[in-house]
C-alpha positions as CSV (number, residue, x, y, z in Angstrom):
1,M,-35.0,-24.6,45.1
2,A,-37.2,-23.4,42.2
3,M,-36.4,-20.1,43.6
4,N,-32.9,-20.1,43.3
5,R,-32.8,-21.7,40.0
6,S,-35.0,-18.9,38.4
7,A,-32.6,-16.5,40.7
8,L,-29.6,-18.1,38.7
9,I,-31.2,-18.1,35.2
10,F,-32.2,-14.4,35.6
11,L,-28.4,-13.7,36.8
12,I,-26.7,-15.6,33.8
13,I,-29.3,-13.4,31.3
14,F,-28.5,-10.3,33.1
15,I,-24.8,-10.9,32.6
16,A,-24.8,-12.3,29.1
17,S,-26.7,-9.2,28.0
18,A,-25.3,-6.4,29.8
19,G,-22.6,-5.8,27.2
20,H,-25.2,-5.4,24.6
21,S,-27.6,-3.4,26.5
22,S,-25.6,0.1,26.5
23,G,-27.1,2.7,24.6
24,Q,-23.9,4.5,23.6
25,T,-21.6,1.4,22.7
26,W,-19.5,3.9,20.8
27,K,-18.1,5.3,24.2
28,M,-16.9,1.5,25.4
29,K,-15.5,0.9,21.8
30,R,-13.6,4.3,21.2
31,Y,-10.3,2.4,20.0
32,E,-10.1,0.5,17.0
33,A,-6.5,-0.7,15.3
34,M,-5.8,-2.0,11.9
35,L,-3.7,-4.1,9.7
36,G,-3.6,-4.9,6.3
37,V,-1.5,-6.0,3.3
38,G,-1.7,-5.4,-0.4
39,G,0.2,-4.8,-3.5
40,T,1.9,-2.1,-5.3
41,F,2.6,-1.7,-9.0
42,Y,4.8,1.4,-10.6
43,M,3.2,2.9,-13.6
44,G,5.5,5.1,-15.3
45,D,8.2,5.2,-18.1
46,I,10.4,2.6,-16.7
47,G,9.1,-0.8,-18.2
48,S,6.1,0.6,-19.9
49,I,4.7,0.1,-23.4
50,T,4.3,3.1,-25.9
51,P,0.7,4.6,-25.7
52,Q,-0.1,3.4,-29.2
53,E,0.2,-0.1,-28.1
54,N,-1.3,0.2,-24.9
55,L,-4.9,0.1,-24.0
56,A,-5.3,2.6,-21.2
57,G,-2.4,1.3,-19.4
58,L,-3.7,-2.0,-19.0
59,K,-0.7,-4.0,-20.9
60,D,1.6,-2.6,-18.6
61,V,0.2,-4.4,-15.5
62,T,1.8,-7.7,-15.3
63,F,2.0,-9.7,-11.8
64,R,5.8,-10.1,-12.2
65,F,6.1,-6.3,-11.1
66,V,3.7,-6.0,-8.0
67,R,5.6,-5.7,-4.9
68,P,4.1,-5.8,-1.5
69,A,2.6,-3.3,1.1
70,I,1.7,-3.3,4.5
71,H,-0.6,-1.2,6.3
72,A,-1.3,0.0,10.0
73,G,-3.7,2.3,11.4
74,F,-5.4,3.5,14.5
75,R,-8.7,5.1,14.8
76,Y,-10.1,7.1,18.1
77,K,-13.7,8.1,18.5
78,I,-14.0,11.3,20.1
79,K,-17.7,11.6,19.7
80,E,-20.3,9.6,18.2
81,R,-20.1,10.7,14.6
82,I,-16.3,12.2,14.5
83,A,-13.4,10.1,15.1
84,V,-9.6,10.6,14.2
85,K,-7.1,8.4,12.4
86,M,-3.7,7.5,11.9
87,N,-2.4,5.7,9.0
88,L,1.1,4.3,8.4
89,N,2.0,2.7,5.1
90,Y,5.0,1.0,3.9
91,G,5.7,-0.6,0.6
92,W,8.2,-1.3,-2.5
93,F,8.2,-0.5,-6.2
94,Y,9.6,-2.1,-9.0
95,G,10.3,-1.4,-12.4
96,D,12.4,-3.1,-15.4
97,D,12.8,-1.6,-19.1
98,T,13.6,-5.2,-20.1
99,Y,9.9,-6.2,-20.8
100,G,8.8,-2.6,-22.4
101,T,9.4,-0.7,-25.1
102,N,12.8,0.9,-23.9
103,D,14.7,-2.3,-23.4
104,G,17.8,-1.0,-25.1
105,R,18.0,1.2,-21.9
106,G,18.2,-1.8,-19.2
107,V,17.3,0.4,-16.7
108,V,15.9,-1.6,-13.5
109,F,15.1,-0.1,-10.2
110,T,13.5,-0.9,-6.9
111,S,12.2,1.9,-4.1
112,S,10.2,1.7,-1.2
113,F,8.1,4.4,0.3
114,F,6.8,5.2,3.5
115,E,3.5,7.1,3.8
116,P,2.0,8.4,7.2
117,S,-1.4,10.3,7.2
118,F,-3.6,11.8,9.7
119,Q,-7.6,12.1,8.9
120,G,-10.4,13.4,10.5
121,E,-13.9,11.1,10.0
122,Y,-17.5,12.3,10.2
123,Y,-20.1,9.5,10.1
124,F,-23.0,11.0,8.4
125,V,-25.1,7.6,9.0
126,R,-25.8,6.8,12.5
127,D,-24.5,3.6,14.1
128,V,-27.5,1.4,14.6
129,S,-25.9,-0.4,17.4
130,A,-25.7,3.0,19.2
131,N,-29.7,2.6,20.0
């Protein structure tokens, strides 16, 4: 019975550590998906304050003009240190002259954007889990 118990314990330890014992984990985890949310802010002539009254654009930043943005991405590792990545970003911009120095114009706008991108990545620092 002691022999069976030690064999069972050995088998459990072996199975539990098998996923962590590979020397090339990047081959087992080649794909990576990303999702994200954020905010956008329009910094232009609509709704802005004149440069004389503005501190490097900081007075233009107000929470009421922030609009949502979403991000989705996909990464594929070709080699241990080389990967390709595709990103899709979608969001909205908003501007309103009511709160700026051009309030007499009365211009208000909302605009959306879609930004696809393809990137190549090279990792200068080797992944420590790959050892």
